[in-house]
C-alpha positions in Angstrom: -8.2 41.1 9.4 -5.5 38.6 8.6 -2.4 38.1 6.7 -2.4 35.9 3.7 0.7 33.8 3.1 1.0 32.1 -0.2 2.1 28.5 0.6 4.8 27.2 -1.6 5.8 23.8 -0.2 9.2 23.8 -1.9 12.2 24.3 0.2 12.3 28.0 -0.6 8.6 28.4 0.3 9.1 26.8 3.7 12.2 29.0 4.3 10.2 32.1 3.5 7.4 31.1 5.9 9.9 30.3 8.6 11.6 33.7 8.0 8.2 35.6 8.3 7.3 33.7 11.5 10.8 34.5 13.0 10.2 38.2 12.2 6.8 38.1 13.9 8.3 36.4 16.9 10.9 39.2 17.2 8.2 41.8 17.0 6.2 40.0 19.7 9.2 40.1 22.0 9.1 43.9 21.9 5.7 43.7 23.6 6.6 41.2 26.3 6.2 42.4 29.9 4.1 45.1 31.4 3.0 47.9 29.1 1.8 51.4 30.0 -1.1 53.0 28.1 -1.9 56.7 28.5 -5.5 57.5 28.7 -6.7 60.8 27.1 -8.2 62.3 30.2 -7.1 64.9 32.6 -7.0 64.1 36.3 -10.1 66.1 36.9 -12.0 64.4 34.1 -10.9 61.0 35.5 -12.1 61.9 39.0 -15.5 63.0 37.7 -16.1 59.7 35.9 -18.1 56.8 37.4 -16.5 53.5 38.0 -18.4 52.1 35.0 -17.0 54.9 32.7 -13.5 54.3 34.0 -13.7 50.6 33.3 -15.1 51.2 29.8 -12.3 53.7 29.1 -9.7 51.2 30.3 -11.2 48.3 28.2 -11.4 50.5 25.1 -7.7 51.6 25.5 -6.7 47.9 25.9 -8.6 46.9 22.7 -7.1 49.8 20.8 -3.6 48.8 22.0 -4.1 45.2 21.0 -5.3 46.2 17.6 -2.2 48.3 17.1 -0.1 45.3 18.0 -2.0 43.1 15.5 -1.5 45.8 12.7 2.3 45.8 13.6 2.5 42.0 13.4 0.5 41.4 10.3 1.6 44.3 8.0 
């Protein structure tokens, strides 16, 4: 997963790259600070889970959220 940027070292090419980076920076600012992620479990399901299962669910949700941010930045 990555974004391919054709490099044109003329003035227009550098300005285009600079514009794309500026747009990425603006999008990143939307994600600054604390974020809340909702897990797809009811309170009862959550209470019946082991600590290991809870930690796995949290890590999976974090990874999924980060992947969504990457998709947003590099589309």
